[in-house]
C-alpha positions in Angstrom: -61.5 -130.0 -110.5 -63.1 -131.7 -113.5 -66.5 -130.6 -114.9 -68.4 -133.6 -113.4 -67.4 -132.6 -109.9 -68.3 -129.0 -110.6 -71.7 -129.9 -111.9 -72.3 -132.1 -108.9 -71.3 -129.4 -106.4 -73.4 -126.8 -108.2 -76.5 -129.0 -108.2 -76.0 -130.2 -104.7 -75.2 -126.8 -103.2 -78.2 -125.2 -104.9 -80.5 -128.0 -103.7 -79.1 -127.7 -100.2 -79.7 -124.0 -100.1 -83.2 -124.5 -101.5 -84.1 -127.2 -99.0 -82.8 -125.2 -96.0 -84.8 -122.2 -97.1 -87.9 -124.3 -97.5 -87.4 -125.9 -94.1 -86.9 -122.5 -92.4 -89.9 -121.1 -94.3 -92.1 -124.0 -93.2 -90.9 -123.7 -89.6 -91.8 -120.0 -89.6 -95.2 -120.8 -91.3 -96.0 -123.5 -88.8 -95.1 -121.3 -85.8 -97.0 -118.3 -87.1 -100.0 -120.5 -88.0 -100.0 -122.1 -84.5 -99.9 -118.6 -82.8 -102.8 -117.4 -84.9 -104.7 -120.6 -84.1 -104.1 -120.1 -80.4 -105.2 -116.5 -80.5 -108.3 -117.4 -82.4 -109.1 -120.3 -80.1 -108.8 -118.0 -77.0 -111.2 -115.5 -78.5 -113.7 -118.3 -79.2 -113.3 -119.5 -75.6 -114.1 -116.0 -74.3 -117.2 -115.6 -76.5 -119.6 -116.3 -73.6 -118.0 -113.4 -71.7 -119.3 -111.1 -74.5 -122.8 -112.2 -73.8 -122.4 -111.8 -70.0 -121.0 -108.3 -70.5 -123.8 -107.4 -72.8 -126.4 -108.4 -70.1 -124.4 -106.5 -67.5 -124.6 -103.3 -69.6 -128.2 -103.9 -70.5 -129.2 -104.1 -66.8 -127.4 -100.9 -65.8 -127.3 -99.1 -69.1 -123.7 -98.3 -68.4 -120.4 -99.8 -67.4 -120.2 -98.5 -63.8 -120.4 -101.9 -62.2 -117.3 -103.0 -64.2 -115.2 -99.9 -63.3 -112.8 -99.6 -60.5 -110.6 -102.2 -58.9 -113.3 -104.5 -57.7 -111.9 -107.3 -59.9 -115.2 -108.3 -61.3 -114.0 -108.2 -64.9 -110.9 -110.2 -64.0 -113.0 -112.9 -62.1 -115.3 -113.2 -65.2 -112.3 -113.9 -67.4 -110.6 -116.3 -65.0 -113.8 -118.2 -64.4 -114.4 -118.6 -68.1 -110.9 -119.8 -68.8 -110.7 -122.0 -65.7 -111.8 -125.2 -67.5 -109.8 -124.5 -70.7 -106.1 -124.8 -71.6 -105.8 -121.1 -71.1 -106.4 -121.4 -67.3 -103.8 -120.4 -64.8 -105.0 -123.0 -62.3 -103.2 -126.3 -62.4 -105.2 -129.3 -63.4 -105.8 -132.0 -60.9 -102.7 -134.3 -60.5 -104.8 -137.4 -61.1 -105.5 -136.2 -64.7 -102.9 -137.7 -67.1 -102.2 -136.8 -70.7 -102.5 -139.2 -73.6 -99.0 -140.4 -73.0 -99.8 -141.5 -69.4 -97.9 -138.6 -67.9 -99.1 -135.5 -66.1 -100.0 -132.8 -68.6 -97.7 -129.9 -69.1 -99.0 -126.6 -68.0 -99.3 -124.4 -71.1 -97.7 -121.0 -71.4 -100.9 -120.0 -73.1 -102.2 -119.4 -69.6 -100.3 -116.1 -69.5 -102.4 -113.5 -67.7 -100.9 -112.4 -64.5 -101.6 -114.6 -61.5 -103.6 -113.4 -58.6 -101.8 -112.6 -55.5 -103.3 -115.5 -53.7 -101.8 -118.1 -56.1 -101.3 -121.4 -54.6 -97.8 -122.9 -54.1 -98.4 -125.7 -56.6 -99.3 -123.3 -59.4 -96.7 -122.9 -62.1 -95.4 -119.4 -62.6 -96.7 -117.3 -65.4 -94.5 -116.9 -68.5 -91.8 -114.2 -68.3 -92.1 -113.2 -72.0 -94.6 -110.6 -72.9 -95.0 -112.3 -76.2 -96.5 -115.3 -74.4 -98.6 -113.4 -71.9 -102.2 -112.3 -72.6 -103.9 -109.1 -71.4 -107.6 -108.5 -71.3 -109.5 -105.1 -71.3 -113.0 -103.8 -71.5 -113.5 -100.8 -73.8 -116.5 -98.5 -74.3 -118.0 -97.9 -77.7 -115.3 -95.1 -78.3 -112.6 -97.7 -77.4 -111.7 -96.0 -74.2 -110.4 -98.2 -71.4 -113.0 -99.1 -68.7 -111.1 -101.9 -66.9 -108.2 -104.3 -67.6 -104.9 -103.7 -69.2 -104.5 -101.9 -72.5 -100.8 -101.6 -73.5 -99.8 -99.5 -76.5 -96.9 -101.9 -77.4 -99.3 -104.8 -77.9 -101.8 -105.6 -80.6 -105.3 -106.5 -79.5 -108.2 -108.4 -81.0 -111.4 -106.5 -80.4 -114.8 -108.3 -80.2 -117.9 -106.1 -80.4 -120.4 -106.1 -77.5 -123.9 -105.5 -78.8 -127.0 -104.5 -77.0 -130.1 -104.2 -79.1 -127.9 -104.3 -82.2 -126.0 -101.3 -80.9 -122.2 -101.4 -80.2 -121.8 -100.5 -76.5 -118.2 -101.7 -76.0 -115.4 -104.1 -77.0 -113.7 -107.0 -75.4 -110.0 -106.6 -76.1 -107.6 -109.6 -76.0 -103.9 -109.1 -76.6 -102.4 -111.2 -79.4 -99.4 -113.4 -78.6 -96.4 -113.3 -80.9 -94.7 -116.4 -79.7 -95.2 -119.6 -77.6 -93.0 -120.5 -74.6 -94.3 -123.8 -73.4 -97.2 -126.2 -73.6 -98.7 -128.8 -76.0 -98.5 -126.3 -79.0 -94.8 -125.6 -78.4 -94.1 -129.4 -78.2 -95.9 -129.9 -81.5 -93.9 -127.2 -83.2 -90.6 -128.6 -81.9 -91.6 -132.1 -83.0 -92.5 -130.8 -86.5 -89.2 -129.0 -86.7 -87.4 -132.2 -86.0 -89.4 -134.0 -88.7 -88.7 -131.2 -91.2 -85.0 -131.5 -90.7 -85.2 -135.3 -91.1 -87.2 -134.8 -94.3 -84.6 -132.3 -95.5 -81.8 -134.8 -94.8 -83.7 -137.4 -96.8 -84.3 -134.9 -99.7 -80.5 -134.1 -99.8 -79.7 -137.8 -99.9 -82.1 -138.2 -102.8 -80.6 -135.2 -104.5 -77.1 -136.8 -104.2 -78.4 -140.1 -105.6 -80.0 -138.3 -108.6 -77.3 -135.7 -109.2 -74.5 -138.3 -109.6 -75.9 -140.2 -112.5 -77.3 -136.9 -114.0 -73.9 -135.3 -114.0 -72.4 -138.4 -115.5 -75.1 -138.5 -118.2 -74.2 -134.9 -119.1 -70.4 -135.1 -118.8 -69.6 -138.4 -120.4 -70.5 -137.2 -124.0 -68.4 -134.1 -123.3 -65.5 -136.3 -122.3 -65.9 -138.4 -125.5 -65.9 -135.2 -127.7 -62.9 -133.8 -125.7 -60.9 -137.0 -126.4 -62.0 -136.9 -130.0 -60.9 -133.2 -130.4 -57.5 -134.1 -128.9 -57.1 -136.9 -131.5 -58.0 -134.3 -134.2 -55.2 -132.1 -133.0 -52.8 -135.0 -133.4 -53.9 -135.5 -137.0 -56.2 -138.5 -136.5 -59.2 -137.7 -138.6 -60.5 -141.3 -139.2 -62.9 -141.4 -136.3 -66.5 -140.7 -135.4 -68.6 -140.3 -132.2 -72.0 -141.9 -132.2 -74.3 -140.5 -129.5 -77.9 -141.5 -129.6 -79.2 -138.3 -128.1 -81.8 -135.8 -129.2 -80.3 -132.8 -127.5 -77.5 -130.2 -128.0 -74.8 -132.8 -127.2 -76.2 -135.0 -129.9 -76.1 -132.1 -132.4 -72.5 -131.4 -131.2 -71.5 -135.0 -131.9 -72.9 -134.9 -135.4 -71.1 -131.6 -136.0 -67.9 -133.2 -134.7 -68.3 -136.1 -137.1 -68.9 -133.6 -140.0 -65.7 -131.7 -138.9 -63.7 -134.9 -138.7 -64.9 -136.0 -142.2 -64.2 -132.5 -143.6 -60.7 -132.5 -142.2 -60.1 -136.0 -143.5 -61.2 -134.9 -147.0 -59.2 -131.8 -146.8 -56.1 -133.8 -145.8 -56.7 -136.2 -148.7 -57.2 -133.2 -151.1 -54.0 -131.6 -149.8 -51.9 -134.7 -150.4 -53.5 -135.2 -153.9 -52.9 -131.5 -154.6 -49.2 -131.7 -153.7 -48.9 -135.0 -155.7 -50.6 -133.4 -158.7 -48.5 -130.2 -158.6 -45.3 -132.2 -158.3 -46.4 -134.4 -161.2 -47.4 -131.4 -163.4 -44.1 -129.6 -162.7 -41.9 -132.6 -162.9 -43.0 -133.8 -166.3 -42.3 -130.8 -168.4 -39.1 -130.1 -166.5 -37.9 -133.7 -167.0 -38.7 -133.5 -170.7 -37.0 -130.1 -171.1 -34.0 -131.2 -169.1 -33.6 -134.4 -171.2 -33.8 -132.6 -174.5 -31.3 -130.0 -173.5 -28.9 -132.5 -172.1 -29.2 -134.6 -175.2 -28.3 -131.6 -177.4 -25.4 -130.6 -175.1 -24.1 -134.2 -175.3 -24.4 -134.1 -179.1 -26.9 -137.0 -178.9 -29.4 -134.8 -180.6 -28.4 -132.1 -183.0 -28.8 -128.5 -182.1 -31.5 -127.6 -184.6 -34.5 -125.2 -184.7 -36.8 -128.2 -184.6 -35.3 -129.6 -181.4 -35.2 -126.1 -179.8 -38.9 -125.7 -180.8 -39.7 -128.9 -179.0 -37.9 -127.7 -175.9 -39.6 -124.4 -176.2 -43.1 -126.1 -176.3 -42.3 -127.8 -173.0 -41.2 -124.4 -171.6 -44.5 -122.8 -172.7 -46.4 -125.6 -171.1 -44.5 -125.1 -167.8 -45.1 -121.4 -168.0 -48.9 -121.8 -168.5 -49.0 -124.2 -165.5 -47.1 -121.8 -163.3 -49.4 -118.9 -164.5 -52.5 -120.9 -163.7 -51.2 -121.9 -160.3 -50.3 -118.3 -159.5 -53.8 -117.1 -160.7 -55.5 -119.8 -158.6 -53.5 -118.9 -155.6 -54.4 -115.3 -156.0 -58.0 -116.3 -156.2 -57.7 -118.3 -153.0 -56.3 -115.4 -151.0 -58.5 -112.8 -152.6 -55.8 -111.4 -154.8 -57.8 -111.4 -158.1 -58.9 -107.9 -159.0 -62.4 -107.2 -160.3 -63.7 -104.0 -162.0 -67.4 -104.6 -162.0 -70.1 -102.5 -163.6 -73.7 -103.0 -164.8 -73.7 -104.9 -168.1 -76.5 -106.4 -170.3 -75.7 -110.1 -170.4 -77.9 -110.5 -173.5 -75.4 -108.2 -175.3 -72.1 -109.3 -173.6 -72.5 -113.0 -174.0 -73.1 -113.1 -177.8 -70.2 -110.7 -178.4 -67.8 -112.7 -176.2 -68.8 -116.1 -177.7 -68.5 -114.8 -181.3 -64.7 -114.8 -180.7 -64.7 -118.5 -180.2 -66.6 -119.6 -183.3 -63.5 -120.1 -185.4 -61.7 -121.7 -182.5 -64.5 -124.2 -182.1 -64.8 -124.7 -185.8 -61.2 -125.7 -186.0 -61.9 -128.3 -183.4 -64.9 -129.6 -185.5 -67.4 -128.4 -182.9 -70.5 -126.5 -184.0 -71.7 -123.6 -181.8 -75.4 -122.8 -181.3 -76.8 -120.0 -179.1 -80.2 -119.7 -177.4 -80.4 -116.2 -175.9 -83.6 -114.9 -174.4 -85.0 -111.6 -175.7 -85.5 -110.3 -172.2 -82.9 -107.8 -171.2 -80.8 -109.1 -168.3 -78.6 -106.7 -166.4 -75.9 -107.9 -164.0 -73.1 -106.4 -162.0 -70.1 -108.1 -163.5 -66.5 -107.7 -164.7 -66.4 -108.3 -168.5 -62.7 -109.3 -168.4 -63.3 -112.0 -165.8 -66.4 -113.2 -167.8 -64.2 -113.5 -170.9 -61.7 -115.6 -168.8 -64.6 -117.7 -167.4 -66.1 -118.5 -170.9 -62.6 -119.1 -172.4 -61.8 -121.7 -169.7 -65.1 -123.5 -170.1 -64.8 -123.6 -173.9 -61.2 -124.9 -173.7 -62.4 -127.6 -171.3 -65.1 -128.6 -173.9 -62.5 -128.7 -176.8 -59.9 -130.7 -174.9 -62.1 -133.2 -172.9 -65.6 -133.5 -174.4 -64.9 -135.3 -177.7 -68.2 -133.9 -178.9 -69.3 -132.2 -182.1 -71.7 -129.6 -180.8 -71.7 -127.0 -178.0 -75.0 -125.3 -177.1 -74.9 -122.2 -175.0 -78.2 -120.7 -173.6 -79.1 -117.7 -171.4 -82.4 -117.6 -169.6 -83.9 -116.1 -166.4 -84.8 -118.2 -163.4 -87.5 -116.3 -161.6 -89.1 -118.9 -159.4 -86.9 -117.9 -156.4 -87.0 -114.8 -154.1 -84.3 -113.1 -156.3 -84.3 -113.8 -160.1 -81.1 -115.3 -161.5 -79.5 -115.3 -164.9 -78.8 -118.9 -165.9 -76.0 -119.6 -168.5 -75.7 -123.2 -169.7 -72.8 -124.8 -171.7 -73.9 -128.2 -173.0 -71.9 -130.5 -175.2 -72.8 -133.8 -176.8 -69.6 -135.5 -175.8 -68.9 -138.6 -173.7 -69.9 -136.9 -170.5 -68.7 -138.0 -167.1 -69.9 -140.3 -164.3 -72.0 -139.1 -161.4 -69.1 -139.5 -159.0 -67.1 -136.9 -160.8 -69.8 -134.2 -161.1 -69.0 -132.6 -157.7 -65.2 -132.8 -158.1 -64.5 -131.3 -161.5 -64.1 -127.8 -159.9 -61.3 -129.0 -157.5 -57.7 -128.0 -158.0 -55.9 -130.2 -160.6 -58.7 -132.7 -160.8 -59.0 -134.7 -164.0 -61.5 -137.3 -164.9 -58.8 -139.1 -166.8 -56.6 -140.7 -164.1 -53.8 -141.4 -166.5 -53.3 -137.6 -166.8 -52.4 -137.7 -170.4 -50.6 -134.5 -171.3 -51.7 -134.7 -174.9 -55.1 -133.6 -173.8 -53.6 -130.4 -172.8 -54.5 -128.1 -169.9 -53.3 -128.1 -166.3 -56.5 -129.2 -164.6 -56.9 -125.7 -163.0 -59.3 -124.1 -165.5 -62.6 -125.1 -163.9 -61.2 -124.3 -160.4 -60.5 -120.7 -161.6 -64.0 -120.6 -163.1 -65.5 -121.4 -159.7 -63.6 -118.6 -158.0 -64.7 -116.1 -160.7 -68.4 -117.1 -160.3 -68.2 -117.0 -156.5 -66.7 -113.5 -156.7 -69.8 -112.5 -158.6 -72.0 -113.9 -155.8 -73.1 -116.7 -158.2 -73.2 -120.4 -158.4 -71.5 -122.9 -160.7 -72.3 -126.6 -161.0 -71.8 -129.6 -163.4 -74.8 -131.7 -164.6 -75.6 -134.3 -167.2 -76.6 -132.6 -170.5 -79.8 -133.6 -172.3 -77.7 -134.6 -175.3 -75.6 -137.0 -173.2 -72.6 -134.9 -172.6 -71.6 -132.5 -169.8 -73.4 -129.3 -168.8 -71.8 -126.5 -166.9 -74.5 -124.3 -165.3 -73.7 -120.8 -164.1 -76.2 -118.7 -162.1 -75.6 -115.0 -161.6 -77.7 -112.5 -159.6 -79.7 -110.0 -161.7 -79.6 -106.3 -160.8 
C-alpha cells in the first residue's frame, strides 16, 4: 500500500470515528435534554396543585384530609393533568394533530390508570423509566400519601403556608421516553444526524483525496530523484514552490545533488591529476634510463643526476600524497601544547629569510606586542608555514612577503589572525575558494618547472582544521594573494 492510500485511510478513519462519536454524543444529549425538559414541564403543570395543597393544609392545620386511601390526592393530580399532554385520558377522536391524523397518546402519561379505565384508553407504559409517581410528604419528608419508591429519584416542590414549609409535592423523574411526540422528535433528529454524518464523511473524502495528493506528490518527486542519485545521475533539481518542510527538503535535495555532482567532478579531476603527476616523472625517468641502456645517451654522472632529479620529484609527490591521505583519514599525529605565538612565529620565520632572499623576496614582519597563547603543535606549524612560503616563492612572482600576527577580538571568542601577503600577480576571484583543493593549480598548463605537486595548500588546510581554526585566500592590499589563518586563543 502506497503512502497516499495510507494517508487517505488514516484521515478518513479518524474522521469517521470522530463523526460517529459526535453523532452518538449529540443523540445522547438530545435525549437527555428532552427528558429533563419533560420532567420540568410536568412540574410546571402541577404548580397549581401546590397552591391547592397549601390551602388544604391551612384550613385544617394538618394533612389528615389527605391521608388514607380516599384517593383525594390522586384525583387532584389527575384533574390537573387531564387537559395536558400528561393526561391518561384519551383526547377526543375528533381532535387531529398538525399532520391531519389522530394524535398519538404520549407515554408521558405514565401514572397508573384507575381501575375503572375505559376500554378506549391506551395502556400505561410498561417501563418504570417512562412511568411517573406522585407523593405528598410532610415537612420532614415523610410520606403522607402517594407512592415514594426508593429506586426512583424525585423532584420535590416546597408547600408553603405563611412562608413556612409544611410539606413537599414529590414527582418522580423519568429516565427515558417510550412513545409520544417527544419520542418521535428524538427519532427524527437521530435520522437527521446520521444523514448529516453521511454528508460530512462525503465531504471528508472529497477534501482528503486532494489533500493527500498535495502532501504525497512532492514526496514521490523526491523519491524518484533520490533513486536517480543512487544511479549516479546528479545533474537534476526539484523545484517545489512551497513554504513548508517539503519545500525545505527539496532545497536540501538540490544542495545534495549539487554537492554530489561537484564531488564527482573533483574525484575525476583528482584521478586525472594524480595520473598526470605520476605519469610525467615516470615517463621522463623511463625515457632517460632506456636511452642510456640503448647507448643513445652516455652513462655519465650528469645523465644519472638528471634521472635522479626525476626520481626525487616522484618521491616528493608520493610523500605528499601519503601525507594528504593520512590527513583525510585522521592519520596525522599532533602533539599539542600551549605556545606563545608571538614567540613561535618570529623564530620559525627567521629560518626562511635566506630562502626568501635567494628567491629575491623581501620578508617583513608585523607582530603584535600582546602575548597570544594557543594550543598548537609546533612541528605542524612549521610544516604549515613552510608550505605557504614555498607556494609564495613558486607561484607569486612577487618581490615582497609581509607576515602579520594580530588579535581579532570582535567575536565571542578571540582569534589569533596570521596573514601572509605577497605583492605578486595574485589570482582571479574564481580561484580563491579552490586553491586549497587537492592538486589544484591556477596554471592549467601545469608546468612542472614551477615545482610543487599542488598538494601543499591542501595539507595546510588539514593542519589548520586540526587546530580548530580557519584558513582562507583573499586579495592582498598590495595586489597579490593573501593567505589568512585564524587560530583560537587559549
